[in-house]
DRENMARLUM-860400 format. One record per atom (N, C-alpha, C): residue number from 0; residue in one letter; atom name; x, y, z. Coordinates in nm, 4 decimals, decimal comma, padded with zeros to 6 digits, always signed. Layout:
<recs>
- num  residuo  atomo  u  v  w
- NUM  a  CA  X  Y  Z $
...
</recs>
This chain:
<recs>
- num  residuo  atomo  u  v  w
- 0  p  N  +18,2291  +20,1004  -00,7919 $
- 0  p  CA  +18,3436  +20,1856  -00,7644 $
- 0  p  C  +18,4635  +20,1498  -00,8115 $
- 1  t  N  +18,5496  +20,2281  -00,8500 $
- 1  t  CA  +18,6961  +20,2052  -00,9360 $
- 1  t  C  +18,8010  +20,2543  -00,8533 $
- 2  a  N  +18,9036  +20,1955  -00,8405 $
- 2  a  CA  +19,0141  +20,2405  -00,7628 $
- 2  a  C  +19,0805  +20,3656  -00,8120 $
- 3  p  N  +19,0798  +20,3768  -00,9651 $
- 3  p  CA  +19,1606  +20,5182  -01,0017 $
- 3  p  C  +19,0462  +20,6285  -00,9432 $
- 4  f  N  +18,9283  +20,6302  -00,9482 $
- 4  f  CA  +18,8393  +20,7202  -00,9027 $
- 4  f  C  +18,8529  +20,7619  -00,7488 $
- 5  i  N  +18,8668  +20,6515  -00,6731 $
- 5  i  CA  +18,8850  +20,6634  -00,5370 $
- 5  i  C  +19,0180  +20,7319  -00,5301 $
- 6  e  N  +19,1338  +20,7021  -00,5954 $
- 6  e  CA  +19,2510  +20,7665  -00,5754 $
- 6  e  C  +19,2587  +20,9154  -00,6235 $
- 7  m  N  +19,1998  +20,9626  -00,7350 $
- 7  m  CA  +19,1798  +21,0705  -00,7772 $
- 7  m  C  +19,0936  +21,1491  -00,6623 $
- 8  g  N  +18,9972  +21,1059  -00,6155 $
- 8  g  CA  +18,9351  +21,1878  -00,4853 $
- 8  g  C  +19,0324  +21,2012  -00,3810 $
- 9  r  N  +19,0986  +21,0947  -00,3250 $
- 9  r  CA  +19,2093  +21,1243  -00,2289 $
- 9  r  C  +19,3145  +21,2354  -00,2654 $
- 10  r  N  +19,3457  +21,2467  -00,3917 $
- 10  r  CA  +19,4372  +21,3438  -00,4302 $
- 10  r  C  +19,3791  +21,4808  -00,4043 $
- 11  e  N  +19,2404  +21,5160  -00,4490 $
- 11  e  CA  +19,1765  +21,6275  -00,4758 $
- 11  e  C  +19,1043  +21,6699  -00,3352 $
- 12  l  N  +19,0569  +21,5928  -00,2836 $
- 12  l  CA  +18,9676  +21,6250  -00,1522 $
- 12  l  C  +19,0549  +21,7209  -00,0693 $
- 13  p  N  +19,1846  +21,7080  -00,0341 $
- 13  p  CA  +19,2349  +21,7950  +00,0749 $
- 13  p  C  +19,2470  +21,9454  +00,0288 $
- 14  a  N  +19,2379  +21,9661  -00,0885 $
- 14  a  CA  +19,2467  +22,0949  -00,1606 $
- 14  a  C  +19,0885  +22,1716  -00,1098 $
- 15  f  N  +18,9869  +22,0882  -00,0773 $
- 15  f  CA  +18,8458  +22,1520  -00,0318 $
- 15  f  C  +18,8572  +22,1111  +00,1100 $
- 16  c  N  +18,9497  +22,1093  +00,1836 $
- 16  c  CA  +18,9523  +22,0844  +00,3365 $
- 16  c  C  +18,8643  +21,9710  +00,3853 $
- 17  l  N  +18,8726  +21,8647  +00,2938 $
- 17  l  CA  +18,8037  +21,7525  +00,3248 $
- 17  l  C  +18,9171  +21,6271  +00,3257 $
- 18  e  N  +18,8868  +21,5481  +00,4381 $
- 18  e  CA  +18,9717  +21,4404  +00,4546 $
- 18  e  C  +18,9709  +21,3188  +00,3842 $
- 19  a  N  +19,0727  +21,2908  +00,2964 $
- 19  a  CA  +19,1047  +21,1860  +00,2108 $
- 19  a  C  +19,0584  +21,0729  +00,2511 $
- 20  a  N  +19,1095  +21,0595  +00,3911 $
- 20  a  CA  +19,1115  +20,9214  +00,4435 $
- 20  a  C  +18,9359  +20,8678  +00,4502 $
- 21  r  N  +18,8596  +20,9721  +00,4414 $
- 21  r  CA  +18,7113  +20,9404  +00,4692 $
- 21  r  C  +18,6446  +20,8954  +00,3357 $
- 22  l  N  +18,7247  +20,9004  +00,2360 $
- 22  l  CA  +18,6470  +20,8507  +00,0969 $
- 22  l  C  +18,6611  +20,6942  +00,0921 $
- 23  h  N  +18,5473  +20,6372  +00,0748 $
- 23  h  CA  +18,5412  +20,4900  +00,0902 $
- 23  h  C  +18,5001  +20,4507  -00,0621 $
- 24  e  N  +18,5387  +20,3319  -00,0723 $
- 24  e  CA  +18,4780  +20,2556  -00,2000 $
- 24  e  C  +18,3895  +20,1671  -00,1628 $
- 25  a  N  +18,2472  +20,1717  -00,2097 $
- 25  a  CA  +18,1416  +20,0797  -00,1601 $
- 25  a  C  +18,0332  +20,0803  -00,2779 $
- 26  r  N  +17,9622  +19,9665  -00,2499 $
- 26  r  CA  +17,8480  +19,9694  -00,3475 $
- 26  r  C  +17,7314  +20,0395  -00,2704 $
- 27  i  N  +17,6334  +20,0916  -00,3456 $
- 27  i  CA  +17,5334  +20,1568  -00,2845 $
- 27  i  C  +17,4412  +20,0814  -00,1904 $
- 28  e  N  +17,4228  +19,9336  -00,2447 $
- 28  e  CA  +17,3496  +19,8594  -00,1581 $
- 28  e  C  +17,4156  +19,8162  -00,0357 $
- 29  d  N  +17,5568  +19,8222  -00,0319 $
- 29  d  CA  +17,6031  +19,8221  +00,0812 $
- 29  d  C  +17,6481  +19,9132  +00,1978 $
- 30  l  N  +17,5906  +20,0277  +00,1656 $
- 30  l  CA  +17,6264  +20,1548  +00,2431 $
- 30  l  C  +17,5581  +20,1078  +00,3694 $
- 31  a  N  +17,6301  +20,1513  +00,4665 $
- 31  a  CA  +17,5481  +20,1349  +00,6163 $
- 31  a  C  +17,6081  +20,2501  +00,6981 $
- 32  g  N  +17,5474  +20,2720  +00,7993 $
- 32  g  CA  +17,5862  +20,3949  +00,8940 $
- 32  g  C  +17,5173  +20,5221  +00,8638 $
- 33  v  N  +17,5819  +20,6359  +00,8984 $
- 33  v  CA  +17,5276  +20,7402  +00,8674 $
- 33  v  C  +17,6297  +20,8706  +00,8127 $
- 34  v  N  +17,6048  +20,9345  +00,7269 $
- 34  v  CA  +17,6874  +21,0541  +00,6774 $
- 34  v  C  +17,6082  +21,1834  +00,6798 $
- 35  d  N  +17,6650  +21,2839  +00,6879 $
- 35  d  CA  +17,5952  +21,4093  +00,6666 $
- 35  d  C  +17,5527  +21,4234  +00,5412 $
- 36  v  N  +17,6233  +21,4064  +00,4103 $
- 36  v  CA  +17,5762  +21,4434  +00,2803 $
- 36  v  C  +17,6411  +21,3253  +00,1990 $
- 37  s  N  +17,5402  +21,2764  +00,0774 $
- 37  s  CA  +17,5931  +21,1622  -00,0049 $
- 37  s  C  +17,5922  +21,2347  -00,1422 $
- 38  i  N  +17,6913  +21,2007  -00,1998 $
- 38  i  CA  +17,7020  +21,2742  -00,3486 $
- 38  i  C  +17,7303  +21,1528  -00,4395 $
- 39  c  N  +17,6325  +21,1505  -00,5614 $
- 39  c  CA  +17,6463  +21,0369  -00,6590 $
- 39  c  C  +17,6087  +21,0963  -00,7796 $
- 40  l  N  +17,7273  +21,0856  -00,8793 $
- 40  l  CA  +17,7077  +21,1386  -00,9825 $
- 40  l  C  +17,7125  +21,0474  -01,1259 $
- 41  n  N  +17,6298  +21,0450  -01,1895 $
- 41  n  CA  +17,6237  +20,9768  -01,3067 $
- 41  n  C  +17,6278  +20,8218  -01,2965 $
- 42  v  N  +17,5667  +20,7822  -01,2116 $
- 42  v  CA  +17,5677  +20,6418  -01,1692 $
- 42  v  C  +17,4020  +20,5702  -01,1878 $
- 43  l  N  +17,3231  +20,6528  -01,1244 $
- 43  l  CA  +17,1872  +20,5823  -01,1090 $
- 43  l  C  +17,1360  +20,5657  -01,2449 $
- 44  t  N  +17,1585  +20,6819  -01,3450 $
- 44  t  CA  +17,0995  +20,6419  -01,4781 $
- 44  t  C  +17,1175  +20,5380  -01,5545 $
- 45  n  N  +17,2188  +20,4642  -01,5112 $
- 45  n  CA  +17,2483  +20,3384  -01,5706 $
- 45  n  C  +17,2037  +20,2230  -01,5007 $
- 46  l  N  +17,1430  +20,2345  -01,4169 $
- 46  l  CA  +17,0649  +20,1154  -01,3233 $
- 46  l  C  +16,9278  +20,0840  -01,3775 $
- 47  d  N  +16,8811  +19,9524  -01,3451 $
- 47  d  CA  +16,7277  +19,9482  -01,3739 $
- 47  d  C  +16,6366  +20,0218  -01,3298 $
- 48  d  N  +16,6701  +20,0973  -01,1953 $
- 48  d  CA  +16,5528  +20,1799  -01,1569 $
- 48  d  C  +16,6350  +20,2534  -01,0388 $
- 49  i  N  +16,5957  +20,3674  -01,0210 $
- 49  i  CA  +16,6643  +20,4665  -00,9368 $
- 49  i  C  +16,6162  +20,4681  -00,7910 $
- 50  l  N  +16,4893  +20,4080  -00,7661 $
- 50  l  CA  +16,4515  +20,4267  -00,6260 $
- 50  l  C  +16,5043  +20,3262  -00,5162 $
- 51  r  N  +16,5601  +20,2301  -00,5352 $
- 51  r  CA  +16,6034  +20,1445  -00,4340 $
- 51  r  C  +16,7464  +20,1994  -00,3955 $
- 52  p  N  +16,8347  +20,2507  -00,5061 $
- 52  p  CA  +16,9537  +20,3097  -00,4499 $
- 52  p  C  +16,9359  +20,4370  -00,3958 $
- 53  l  N  +16,8394  +20,5223  -00,4381 $
- 53  l  CA  +16,8015  +20,6701  -00,3839 $
- 53  l  C  +16,7593  +20,6357  -00,2662 $
- 54  e  N  +16,6771  +20,5315  -00,2215 $
- 54  e  CA  +16,6039  +20,5232  -00,0854 $
- 54  e  C  +16,7449  +20,5003  +00,0036 $
- 55  r  N  +16,8293  +20,4253  -00,0371 $
- 55  r  CA  +16,9549  +20,3999  +00,0545 $
- 55  r  C  +17,0189  +20,5184  +00,0878 $
- 56  l  N  +17,0373  +20,6117  -00,0059 $
- 56  l  CA  +17,1281  +20,7317  +00,0052 $
- 56  l  C  +17,0492  +20,8127  +00,0922 $
- 57  l  N  +16,9340  +20,8400  +00,0735 $
- 57  l  CA  +16,8307  +20,9097  +00,1605 $
- 57  l  C  +16,8325  +20,8535  +00,3133 $
- 58  k  N  +16,8292  +20,7242  +00,3187 $
- 58  k  CA  +16,8325  +20,6748  +00,4632 $
- 58  k  C  +16,9580  +20,6891  +00,5334 $
- 59  i  N  +17,0604  +20,7026  +00,4738 $
- 59  i  CA  +17,1889  +20,7203  +00,5528 $
- 59  i  C  +17,2630  +20,8515  +00,5664 $
- 60  s  N  +17,1696  +20,9528  +00,4829 $
- 60  s  CA  +17,2224  +21,1090  +00,4849 $
- 60  s  C  +17,1320  +21,1800  +00,5891 $
- 61  r  N  +17,1949  +21,2480  +00,6868 $
- 61  r  CA  +17,1464  +21,3357  +00,7976 $
- 61  r  C  +17,0906  +21,4633  +00,7262 $
- 62  k  N  +17,1700  +21,5258  +00,6429 $
- 62  k  CA  +17,1372  +21,6513  +00,5667 $
- 62  k  C  +17,0806  +21,6569  +00,4273 $
- 63  a  N  +17,1756  +21,6139  +00,3516 $
- 63  a  CA  +17,1492  +21,6144  +00,2066 $
- 63  a  C  +17,1919  +21,5064  +00,1103 $
- 64  v  N  +17,1431  +21,4788  -00,0005 $
- 64  v  CA  +17,1781  +21,4143  -00,1061 $
- 64  v  C  +17,2146  +21,4835  -00,2397 $
- 65  l  N  +17,2989  +21,4762  -00,3080 $
- 65  l  CA  +17,3247  +21,5284  -00,4358 $
- 65  l  C  +17,3489  +21,4250  -00,5386 $
- 66  i  N  +17,2531  +21,4485  -00,6362 $
- 66  i  CA  +17,2789  +21,3573  -00,7421 $
- 66  i  C  +17,2770  +21,4233  -00,8622 $
- 67  r  N  +17,3672  +21,3727  -00,9950 $
- 67  r  CA  +17,3658  +21,4348  -01,1065 $
- 67  r  C  +17,3268  +21,3058  -01,1932 $
- 68  e  N  +17,2027  +21,3152  -01,2512 $
- 68  e  CA  +17,1596  +21,2053  -01,3343 $
- 68  e  C  +17,0630  +21,2622  -01,4561 $
- 69  s  N  +17,0262  +21,1717  -01,5437 $
- 69  s  CA  +16,9327  +21,2059  -01,6425 $
- 69  s  C  +16,8047  +21,2326  -01,5660 $
- 70  i  N  +16,7432  +21,3338  -01,5770 $
- 70  i  CA  +16,6229  +21,3686  -01,5110 $
- 70  i  C  +16,5326  +21,4530  -01,5970 $
- 71  k  N  +16,4101  +21,4303  -01,6343 $
- 71  k  CA  +16,3252  +21,5142  -01,7162 $
- 71  k  C  +16,1850  +21,4913  -01,6727 $
- 72  s  N  +16,0822  +21,5901  -01,7163 $
- 72  s  CA  +15,9572  +21,5692  -01,6968 $
- 72  s  C  +15,8996  +21,4250  -01,7867 $
- 73  g  N  +15,8344  +21,3600  -01,7100 $
- 73  g  CA  +15,7788  +21,2246  -01,7955 $
- 73  g  C  +15,8694  +21,1093  -01,7796 $
- 74  g  N  +15,9916  +21,1390  -01,7870 $
- 74  g  CA  +16,0886  +21,0359  -01,7897 $
- 74  g  C  +16,1007  +20,9251  -01,8923 $
- 75  a  N  +16,1904  +20,8706  -01,9118 $
- 75  a  CA  +16,2118  +20,7547  -02,0244 $
- 75  a  C  +16,3041  +20,6480  -01,9717 $
- 76  r  N  +16,2599  +20,5346  -02,0209 $
- 76  r  CA  +16,3337  +20,3943  -01,9954 $
- 76  r  C  +16,3917  +20,3335  -02,1297 $
- 77  s  N  +16,5073  +20,2849  -02,1374 $
- 77  s  CA  +16,5608  +20,1944  -02,2311 $
- 77  s  C  +16,6470  +20,1001  -02,1926 $
- 78  y  N  +16,6524  +19,9795  -02,2488 $
- 78  y  CA  +16,7442  +19,8746  -02,2377 $
- 78  y  C  +16,7997  +19,8536  -02,3599 $
- 79  v  N  +16,9197  +19,8878  -02,3855 $
- 79  v  CA  +16,9743  +19,8924  -02,5304 $
- 79  v  C  +17,1047  +19,8355  -02,5365 $
- 80  r  N  +17,1539  +19,8063  -02,6578 $
- 80  r  CA  +17,2898  +19,7432  -02,6826 $
- 80  r  C  +17,3750  +19,8764  -02,6902 $
- 81  d  N  +17,4937  +19,8772  -02,6258 $
- 81  d  CA  +17,5936  +19,9773  -02,6392 $
- 81  d  C  +17,6836  +19,9466  -02,7301 $
- 82  m  N  +17,6717  +20,0356  -02,8517 $
- 82  m  CA  +17,7477  +20,0127  -02,9786 $
- 82  m  C  +17,8922  +20,0611  -02,9666 $
- 83  y  N  +17,9195  +20,1058  -02,8641 $
- 83  y  CA  +18,0477  +20,1721  -02,8324 $
- 83  y  C  +18,1432  +20,1070  -02,7701 $
- 84  l  N  +18,1162  +19,9807  -02,7183 $
- 84  l  CA  +18,2111  +19,8831  -02,6594 $
- 84  l  C  +18,3236  +19,8469  -02,7412 $
- 85  d  N  +18,4021  +19,7775  -02,6990 $
- 85  d  CA  +18,5175  +19,6916  -02,7921 $
- 85  d  C  +18,4534  +19,6097  -02,8670 $
- 86  a  N  +18,5138  +19,5858  -02,9863 $
- 86  a  CA  +18,4719  +19,4976  -03,0627 $
- 86  a  C  +18,4323  +19,3564  -03,0192 $
- 87  g  N  +18,3323  +19,3003  -03,0547 $
- 87  g  CA  +18,2949  +19,1649  -02,9996 $
- 87  g  C  +18,2160  +19,1719  -02,9072 $
- 88  a  N  +18,2225  +19,2917  -02,8096 $
- 88  a  CA  +18,1302  +19,3148  -02,6956 $
- 88  a  C  +17,9801  +19,3100  -02,7136 $
- 89  n  N  +17,9138  +19,2209  -02,6451 $
- 89  n  CA  +17,7675  +19,2485  -02,6708 $
- 89  n  C  +17,6854  +19,2571  -02,5549 $
- 90  l  N  +17,6917  +19,3944  -02,5044 $
- 90  l  CA  +17,6387  +19,4234  -02,3927 $
- 90  l  C  +17,5123  +19,5079  -02,3869 $
- 91  k  N  +17,4060  +19,4914  -02,3306 $
- 91  k  CA  +17,2820  +19,5836  -02,3017 $
- 91  k  C  +17,3223  +19,6604  -02,1753 $
- 92  v  N  +17,2743  +19,7788  -02,1837 $
- 92  v  CA  +17,2823  +19,8856  -02,0606 $
- 92  v  C  +17,1450  +19,9496  -02,0586 $
- 93  y  N  +17,1169  +19,9777  -01,9237 $
- 93  y  CA  +16,9882  +20,0733  -01,9110 $
- 93  y  C  +17,0345  +20,2020  -01,9393 $
- 94  v  N  +16,9396  +20,2777  -01,9992 $
- 94  v  CA  +16,9617  +20,4284  -02,0506 $
- 94  v  C  +16,8561  +20,4798  -02,0064 $
- 95  n  N  +16,8297  +20,5386  -01,8715 $
- 95  n  CA  +16,7252  +20,6062  -01,8212 $
- 95  n  C  +16,7279  +20,7412  -01,8004 $
- 96  a  N  +16,6025  +20,8163  -01,8225 $
- 96  a  CA  +16,5800  +20,9741  -01,7747 $
- 96  a  C  +16,4832  +20,9351  -01,6725 $
- 97  y  N  +16,4955  +20,9852  -01,5590 $
- 97  y  CA  +16,4003  +20,9675  -01,4403 $
- 97  y  C  +16,3055  +21,0875  -01,4164 $
- 98  d  N  +16,1789  +21,0638  -01,3898 $
- 98  d  CA  +16,0808  +21,1639  -01,3930 $
- 98  d  C  +16,0990  +21,2474  -01,2786 $
- 99  r  N  +16,1189  +21,4037  -01,2938 $
- 99  r  CA  +16,1221  +21,4955  -01,1923 $
- 99  r  C  +16,0383  +21,4669  -01,0817 $
- 100  d  N  +15,8979  +21,4582  -01,1135 $
- 100  d  CA  +15,7858  +21,4532  -01,0090 $
- 100  d  C  +15,8039  +21,3379  -00,9206 $
- 101  t  N  +15,8297  +21,2147  -00,9807 $
- 101  t  CA  +15,8542  +21,1061  -00,9133 $
- 101  t  C  +15,9706  +21,1238  -00,7997 $
- 102  l  N  +16,0695  +21,1706  -00,8620 $
- 102  l  CA  +16,1745  +21,1818  -00,7572 $
- 102  l  C  +16,1562  +21,2660  -00,6405 $
- 103  e  N  +16,1027  +21,3680  -00,6655 $
- 103  e  CA  +16,0438  +21,4783  -00,5762 $
- 103  e  C  +15,9547  +21,4186  -00,4779 $
- 104  d  N  +15,8494  +21,3458  -00,5259 $
- 104  d  CA  +15,7582  +21,2855  -00,4231 $
- 104  d  C  +15,8256  +21,1606  -00,3495 $
- 105  f  N  +15,8921  +21,0915  -00,4212 $
- 105  f  CA  +15,9801  +20,9860  -00,3291 $
- 105  f  C  +16,0573  +21,0395  -00,2370 $
- 106  a  N  +16,1352  +21,1438  -00,2549 $
- 106  a  CA  +16,2228  +21,2306  -00,1409 $
- 106  a  C  +16,1269  +21,2654  -00,0484 $
- 107  a  N  +16,0226  +21,3077  -00,0653 $
- 107  a  CA  +15,9429  +21,3815  +00,0305 $
- 107  a  C  +15,9132  +21,2957  +00,1312 $
- 108  g  N  +15,8836  +21,1656  +00,0728 $
- 108  g  CA  +15,8281  +21,0698  +00,1619 $
- 108  g  C  +15,9496  +21,0186  +00,2837 $
- 109  y  N  +16,0652  +21,0529  +00,2507 $
- 109  y  CA  +16,1826  +21,0276  +00,3408 $
- 109  y  C  +16,2279  +21,1528  +00,4271 $
- 110  g  N  +16,1323  +21,2730  +00,3920 $
- 110  g  CA  +16,1642  +21,3833  +00,4777 $
- 110  g  C  +16,2408  +21,4989  +00,4091 $
- 111  f  N  +16,2707  +21,4842  +00,2875 $
- 111  f  CA  +16,3598  +21,5602  +00,2043 $
- 111  f  C  +16,2734  +21,6566  +00,1109 $
- 112  q  N  +16,3193  +21,7835  +00,0897 $
- 112  q  CA  +16,2694  +21,8671  -00,0013 $
- 112  q  C  +16,3696  +21,8528  -00,1359 $
- 113  t  N  +16,3133  +21,8948  -00,2590 $
- 113  t  CA  +16,4091  +21,8635  -00,3640 $
- 113  t  C  +16,4206  +21,9939  -00,4251 $
- 114  r  N  +16,5496  +22,0110  -00,4905 $
- 114  r  CA  +16,5713  +22,1371  -00,5705 $
- 114  r  C  +16,6574  +22,0751  -00,6853 $
- 115  f  N  +16,5931  +22,1214  -00,7938 $
- 115  f  CA  +16,6596  +22,0650  -00,9442 $
- 115  f  C  +16,7388  +22,1940  -00,9753 $
- 116  i  N  +16,8662  +22,1737  -01,0149 $
- 116  i  CA  +16,9745  +22,2411  -01,0782 $
- 116  i  C  +17,0197  +22,2363  -01,2161 $
- 117  e  N  +17,0018  +22,3324  -01,2881 $
- 117  e  CA  +17,0466  +22,2927  -01,4339 $
- 117  e  C  +17,2009  +22,2529  -01,4433 $
- 118  d  N  +17,2344  +22,1637  -01,5385 $
- 118  d  CA  +17,3724  +22,1230  -01,5487 $
- 118  d  C  +17,4505  +22,2273  -01,6336 $
- 119  r  N  +17,5297  +22,3150  -01,5812 $
- 119  r  CA  +17,5891  +22,4218  -01,6722 $
- 119  r  C  +17,6581  +22,3461  -01,8013 $
- 120  r  N  +17,7239  +22,2466  -01,7757 $
- 120  r  CA  +17,7967  +22,1835  -01,8650 $
- 120  r  C  +17,7083  +22,1621  -02,0239 $
- 121  s  N  +17,5965  +22,1022  -01,9838 $
- 121  s  CA  +17,5234  +22,0646  -02,1013 $
- 121  s  C  +17,4142  +22,1854  -02,1189 $
- 122  g  N  +17,4104  +22,2773  -02,0325 $
- 122  g  CA  +17,3163  +22,3937  -02,0500 $
- 122  g  C  +17,1720  +22,3500  -02,0552 $
- 123  g  N  +17,1280  +22,2323  -02,0034 $
- 123  g  CA  +16,9836  +22,2065  -01,9700 $
- 123  g  C  +16,9405  +22,1433  -02,1373 $
- 124  k  N  +17,0342  +22,1208  -02,1984 $
- 124  k  CA  +16,9919  +22,0495  -02,3404 $
- 124  k  C  +17,0368  +21,9238  -02,3280 $
- 125  p  N  +16,9468  +21,8239  -02,3940 $
- 125  p  CA  +16,9839  +21,6762  -02,4037 $
- 125  p  C  +17,1318  +21,6571  -02,4457 $
- 126  e  N  +17,1898  +21,5630  -02,4093 $
- 126  e  CA  +17,3409  +21,5173  -02,4664 $
- 126  e  C  +17,3245  +21,3922  -02,4985 $
- 127  m  N  +17,3665  +21,3703  -02,6315 $
- 127  m  CA  +17,3528  +21,2203  -02,6708 $
- 127  m  C  +17,4830  +21,1419  -02,6234 $
- 128  v  N  +17,4657  +21,0196  -02,5610 $
- 128  v  CA  +17,5496  +20,9350  -02,5106 $
- 128  v  C  +17,5160  +20,7940  -02,5457 $
- 129  i  N  +17,6137  +20,7177  -02,6092 $
- 129  i  CA  +17,5807  +20,6232  -02,6897 $
- 129  i  C  +17,4497  +20,6297  -02,7620 $
- 130  d  N  +17,4337  +20,7350  -02,8372 $
- 130  d  CA  +17,3365  +20,7531  -02,9184 $
- 130  d  C  +17,1803  +20,7672  -02,8601 $
- 131  h  N  +17,1804  +20,7957  -02,7379 $
- 131  h  CA  +17,0616  +20,8142  -02,6575 $
- 131  h  C  +17,0663  +20,9389  -02,5583 $
- 132  p  N  +16,9636  +21,0280  -02,5769 $
- 132  p  CA  +16,9541  +21,1514  -02,5132 $
- 132  p  C  +16,9730  +21,1406  -02,3567 $
- 133  h  N  +17,0591  +21,2100  -02,2949 $
- 133  h  CA  +17,0495  +21,2191  -02,1460 $
- 133  h  C  +17,0291  +21,3726  -02,1091 $
- 134  y  N  +16,9542  +21,3749  -02,0065 $
- 134  y  CA  +16,8913  +21,5078  -01,9851 $
- 134  y  C  +16,9546  +21,5391  -01,8163 $
- 135  w  N  +17,1014  +21,5635  -01,8305 $
- 135  w  CA  +17,1708  +21,5850  -01,7160 $
- 135  w  C  +17,1203  +21,6973  -01,6218 $
- 136  t  N  +17,0934  +21,6694  -01,5109 $
- 136  t  CA  +17,0189  +21,7561  -01,4023 $
- 136  t  C  +17,0962  +21,7268  -01,2609 $
- 137  f  N  +17,1101  +21,8197  -01,1846 $
- 137  f  CA  +17,1408  +21,7864  -01,0518 $
- 137  f  C  +17,0167  +21,7900  -00,9616 $
- 138  a  N  +17,0141  +21,7065  -00,8853 $
- 138  a  CA  +16,8933  +21,6953  -00,7960 $
- 138  a  C  +16,9504  +21,7245  -00,6469 $
- 139  l  N  +16,9280  +21,8054  -00,5799 $
- 139  l  CA  +16,9620  +21,8407  -00,4410 $
- 139  l  C  +16,8297  +21,7913  -00,3461 $
- 140  f  N  +16,8582  +21,6794  -00,2722 $
- 140  f  CA  +16,7427  +21,6665  -00,1568 $
- 140  f  C  +16,8065  +21,6981  -00,0389 $
- 141  e  N  +16,7460  +21,8090  +00,0358 $
- 141  e  CA  +16,7791  +21,8456  +00,1630 $
- 141  e  C  +16,6630  +21,8139  +00,2548 $
- 142  r  N  +16,7281  +21,7657  +00,3830 $
- 142  r  CA  +16,6363  +21,7090  +00,4707 $
- 142  r  C  +16,5476  +21,8286  +00,5461 $
- 143  k  N  +16,4161  +21,8188  +00,5501 $
- 143  k  CA  +16,3466  +21,9112  +00,5912 $
- 143  k  C  +16,3736  +21,9357  +00,7600 $
- 144  e  N  +16,3623  +22,0588  +00,8058 $
- 144  e  CA  +16,3737  +22,0829  +00,9424 $
- 144  e  C  +16,2646  +22,0254  +01,0171 $
- 145  g  N  +16,3036  +21,9894  +01,1337 $
- 145  g  CA  +16,1770  +21,9565  +01,2179 $
- 145  g  C  +16,1513  +21,8059  +01,2356 $
</recs>
């Protein structure tokens, strides 16, 4: 979480009839309590694995979880040096594309049905980010009735 993004959210949320004061900065691992909907965009792709943080989001969400991540059939995992950092920085990062079926099966185990939505900006085509393809897709996990 970064303060500039939190502040941007607080400025923009009221235009959508959402209370800015309800936006909180937190690490996924530290989330507690219950929310109606969790939204997580472009974060999980860069973690070592998606299942633990996705589990946390599913457990605290009464109605739905919306993520935008690199998702494709078959998935792919990489741990690579980020060549676009400042000179002298030597940092490796995860660049993952998560498997659609794995996400859908995992969410079903927590009582959610999954709908994948094409990212309009990338048009469903891979986008190169730090020289690696990212398959931006929205996944909407909605809690099953009953």
